C-alpha positions in Angstrom: 72.9 94.4 128.9 73.7 92.2 126.0 70.2 90.6 126.1 68.8 94.1 125.8 70.8 95.0 122.7 69.9 91.7 121.0 66.2 92.3 121.6 66.3 95.9 120.7 67.5 95.0 117.2 64.9 92.3 117.0 62.2 94.7 115.9 64.3 96.0 113.0 63.9 93.2 110.4 60.1 93.1 111.1 59.6 96.6 109.9 59.3 97.7 106.3 61.8 100.5 105.4 58.9 102.8 104.4 57.6 102.6 108.0 60.7 103.8 109.7 60.2 107.5 110.3 62.2 109.8 112.5 59.1 111.5 113.9 55.6 110.1 114.3 52.5 112.3 113.8 50.0 112.5 116.6 47.1 111.1 114.6 48.1 109.9 111.1 49.8 106.5 111.1 49.9 105.7 107.4 48.2 106.2 104.0 47.5 103.8 101.3 46.3 103.9 97.7 45.1 100.6 96.2 44.2 100.0 92.5 42.2 96.9 91.5 42.7 95.6 88.0 41.7 92.5 86.1 43.1 90.8 83.0 41.0 90.2 79.9 40.8 86.5 78.8 41.3 85.2 82.3 38.6 84.0 84.7 38.4 86.0 87.9 40.5 84.5 90.7 37.6 83.3 92.8 36.4 81.3 89.8 39.7 79.7 88.7 39.0 76.1 87.5 42.5 74.9 88.6 45.5 76.3 90.4 47.4 76.4 87.0 45.1 79.2 85.9 46.3 81.2 88.9 49.9 80.4 88.2 49.5 81.6 84.6 48.3 85.0 85.9 51.2 85.2 88.4 53.7 84.6 85.5 52.2 87.2 83.3 52.1 89.9 86.0 55.7 89.0 87.0 56.9 89.4 83.4 55.2 92.8 83.2 57.0 94.0 86.4 60.5 92.5 86.2 62.1 95.0 88.7 60.0 93.8 91.6 60.6 90.8 93.9 58.1 87.9 93.7 57.0 86.0 96.8 54.7 83.1 96.0 52.4 82.4 98.9 52.0 78.7 98.1 55.7 78.3 98.9 55.6 80.0 102.3 54.6 78.7 105.6 51.6 80.1 107.5 53.8 82.2 109.9 55.6 84.0 107.1 52.3 84.7 105.3 51.0 86.2 108.6 54.1 88.4 108.8 53.2 89.9 105.4 49.7 90.6 106.7 51.0 92.2 109.9 53.2 94.5 107.7 50.1 95.4 105.6 51.8 94.2 102.5 49.0 91.7 101.7 45.4 91.3 102.9 44.2 88.5 105.2 42.1 87.3 102.1 45.2 86.9 99.8 46.8 84.2 102.0 43.7 82.0 101.8 43.9 81.8 98.0 45.6 78.6 96.6 47.5 80.3 93.8 48.5 83.7 95.0 51.6 85.9 95.2 52.9 89.3 96.0 55.4 91.5 94.2 57.4 94.0 96.4 59.7 96.9 95.7 63.0 97.3 97.7 61.6 99.3 100.6 58.2 97.5 100.6 56.3 100.8 100.0 54.8 99.2 96.9 53.2 95.8 96.8 51.2 94.1 94.0 48.9 91.4 95.2 48.2 88.8 92.6 45.0 86.7 92.6 43.2 88.0 95.7 39.6 88.8 94.7 41.0 90.6 91.6 43.9 89.5 89.4 46.0 92.6 90.4 45.8 94.9 93.4 48.5 97.6 93.4 49.2 99.1 96.8 51.3 102.2 97.5 52.0 102.9 101.2 53.3 106.0 103.0 53.6 107.3 106.6 51.9 110.6 106.2 48.7 112.1 104.6 50.3 111.8 101.2 47.5 110.3 99.1 48.3 112.3 95.9 51.9 111.2 95.9 50.9 107.6 96.5 48.4 107.8 93.7 51.1 108.9 91.3 53.3 106.0 92.4 50.5 103.5 92.0 49.6 105.0 88.6 53.1 104.7 87.3 53.0 101.0 88.0 49.5 100.7 86.6 50.7 102.3 83.3 53.6 99.7 83.1 51.2 96.9 83.5 48.8 98.4 81.0 51.5 98.5 78.4 52.2 94.8 78.8 48.9 93.3 79.6 45.3 93.5 78.4 43.3 95.1 81.3 39.5 94.7 81.7 38.1 98.2 81.0 34.6 99.4 79.9 34.2 102.8 78.2 31.1 103.5 80.4 31.8 101.7 83.6 35.6 102.1 83.8 37.8 99.3 85.3 35.9 96.1 85.8 36.4 94.4 89.2 35.1 91.3 90.9 33.3 93.3 93.6 30.8 95.9 92.2 31.8 98.5 94.8 35.2 98.7 93.2 34.0 99.3 89.6 34.9 102.6 88.0 38.3 103.9 89.1 39.0 100.6 90.9 40.7 102.8 93.6 40.5 102.5 97.3 42.2 105.3 99.2 42.6 104.8 103.0 44.3 106.4 105.9 45.2 104.8 109.2 44.4 107.0 112.2 45.2 106.8 115.9 42.1 108.1 117.7 42.3 107.5 121.4 40.4 110.7 122.4 37.4 109.9 120.2 37.5 106.3 121.3 37.7 107.1 125.1 34.8 109.6 124.7 32.8 107.0 122.7 32.4 109.2 119.7 33.5 106.6 117.0 30.1 105.2 116.1 28.7 108.7 115.6 31.6 109.6 113.3 31.2 106.3 111.4 27.5 107.0 110.8 28.3 110.6 109.6 31.0 109.7 107.2 29.1 106.7 105.9 26.5 109.1 104.5 29.2 110.7 102.4 30.4 107.4 100.9 33.3 106.7 103.4 33.7 103.9 105.9 35.7 103.2 109.1 37.2 99.8 109.7 39.6 98.0 112.0 43.4 97.8 111.5 43.3 95.2 108.7 40.3 96.5 106.8 36.9 94.9 106.3 35.6 92.8 109.2 38.7 93.2 111.2 39.1 94.1 114.9 40.1 97.5 116.2 43.4 97.4 118.1 45.0 100.2 120.0 42.3 102.8 119.0 43.6 102.5 115.4 41.0 102.9 112.6 41.2 102.8 108.9 39.1 105.4 107.0 38.5 104.8 103.3 36.2 105.6 100.3 33.4 103.1 99.8 32.4 104.1 96.2 34.7 104.2 93.2 32.1 104.8 90.4 31.1 108.2 89.1 34.1 110.1 90.6 37.6 110.7 89.4 40.6 109.5 91.4 41.4 113.2 92.2 37.9 113.8 93.6 38.0 110.7 95.8 41.4 111.8 97.2 40.3 115.4 97.7 37.1 114.3 99.5 38.8 111.7 101.7 41.6 114.2 102.7 38.9 116.7 103.7 37.1 114.1 105.9 40.4 113.0 107.4 41.4 116.5 108.3 38.0 117.0 110.0 38.5 113.8 112.0 42.0 114.9 113.0 40.7 118.3 114.2 38.0 116.6 116.3 40.5 114.1 117.8 42.9 117.0 118.7 40.1 119.0 120.2 38.9 116.1 122.4 42.5 115.5 123.5 42.8 119.1 124.7 39.5 118.8 126.4 40.6 115.6 128.2 43.8 117.4 129.2 41.9 120.5 130.5 38.7 119.0 132.1 39.8 115.4 132.9 43.5 116.0 133.5 43.9 113.7 136.5 41.9 110.9 135.0 43.9 111.1 131.7 47.2 111.3 133.6 46.2 108.3 135.6 45.2 106.4 132.5 48.5 107.1 130.8 50.7 106.2 133.8 48.8 103.0 134.6 49.4 101.9 131.0 53.1 102.9 131.2 53.4 100.9 134.5 51.9 97.8 132.9 54.1 98.0 129.8 57.2 98.5 131.9 56.4 95.8 134.4 54.2 93.1 133.0 55.5 89.6 132.6 52.6 88.3 130.4 50.5 90.5 128.0 48.1 89.8 125.2 48.2 91.6 121.8 44.9 93.2 122.5 45.9 94.6 125.9 49.4 95.6 124.7 47.9 97.6 121.8 45.6 99.6 124.1 48.4 100.3 126.6 50.7 101.4 123.8 47.9 103.7 122.5 47.5 105.4 125.9 51.2 105.8 126.3 51.3 107.4 122.9 48.5 109.7 124.0 50.6 110.7 127.0 53.6 111.5 124.9 51.5 113.6 122.5 50.0 115.5 125.5 53.5 116.0 126.9 52.7 114.1 130.1 55.7 111.8 129.6 58.8 111.7 127.6 60.2 108.4 126.3 63.3 108.1 124.2 62.8 106.2 120.9 59.2 105.3 121.5 58.0 104.1 118.1 54.3 103.4 118.4 53.8 102.2 114.8 56.9 99.9 114.8 55.9 98.4 118.2 52.3 97.8 117.0 53.8 95.6 114.2 56.7 94.0 116.0 54.7 92.7 119.0 52.3 90.7 116.8 52.3 86.9 117.2 53.9 86.0 113.8 57.1 87.9 114.8 57.3 86.4 118.3 56.3 82.7 117.7 59.2 80.3 117.3 58.6 76.5 117.1 62.0 75.8 118.7 61.4 78.1 121.7 58.8 77.0 124.2 58.5 80.5 125.8 54.8 81.5 125.6 54.1 84.4 123.1 52.5 86.5 125.8 55.7 86.3 127.8 57.9 87.2 124.9 55.7 90.1 124.1 56.0 91.4 127.6 59.8 91.0 127.5 60.0 93.0 124.2 57.8 95.8 125.6 59.8 96.1 128.8 63.1 96.3 126.8 61.7 99.0 124.5 59.8 101.1 127.0 62.3 102.7 129.3 
């Protein structure tokens, strides 16, 4: 019994406070607003002549936001950097830069990436479809920075960014969705093509070029020029609501017309999670997704099943330990058996 208690608490430190919700929604996992900004009189990060140029930018941004905690990535090992990526606090690109850092608030719902592709990328994160609230939070921070530092801005173009697709508002709004129904019925490529025509894009769990795990997709705006922040948020929210409706319709169709197959799919996944002794991240994510579908369709009831938290906590950076020779796939299976009762 003691081993179980220890392990159960193991997930806790890996999860940002903002992620811990009492009740998980059927489709929406999280929302994010990201604002890209650059400093005048500094070369863009990808063109820094020396690391010192990068450290100068880090110092300036840190001085402008004294209430946030600085983590310098050059002083962290690879495993701790990967933990930040797994928690969505930094992008996979940031950890590749030689002079980069991140500023975090207390519950980690706001992170400021320094020296990714732009000097500053403000991120506000939340668990529901709350893009307007997140935009206000990111804007407040943006105003603080603007008062202290000289931000690159053009009267005609708006905020100047390294990548032309971010010029204008410099804003990327994105929502993470759990879409097992649409995935199982192979509807995702059709949806991706449709929303693409309206200036939106669907990506994997860590954004551009990343793999889809556990039927989780990130939907975001592609263009930032020629539209206000409010318009982008309004349009994206509309698209998200349409996708949610389609997903829920398909789930009810699966329940009605493919009841036995869906039930079988859910219980097979539950059986594997409750009994496997070795499991990869990829398989675990799909099994968890199907169990979550079963819970949302009221096929099964599990106490304390936290899909979002498990999807973070079973990732390799949180399980790997140099002093412990137990294979990661074995540890992952152990954690899942303990949590899924």
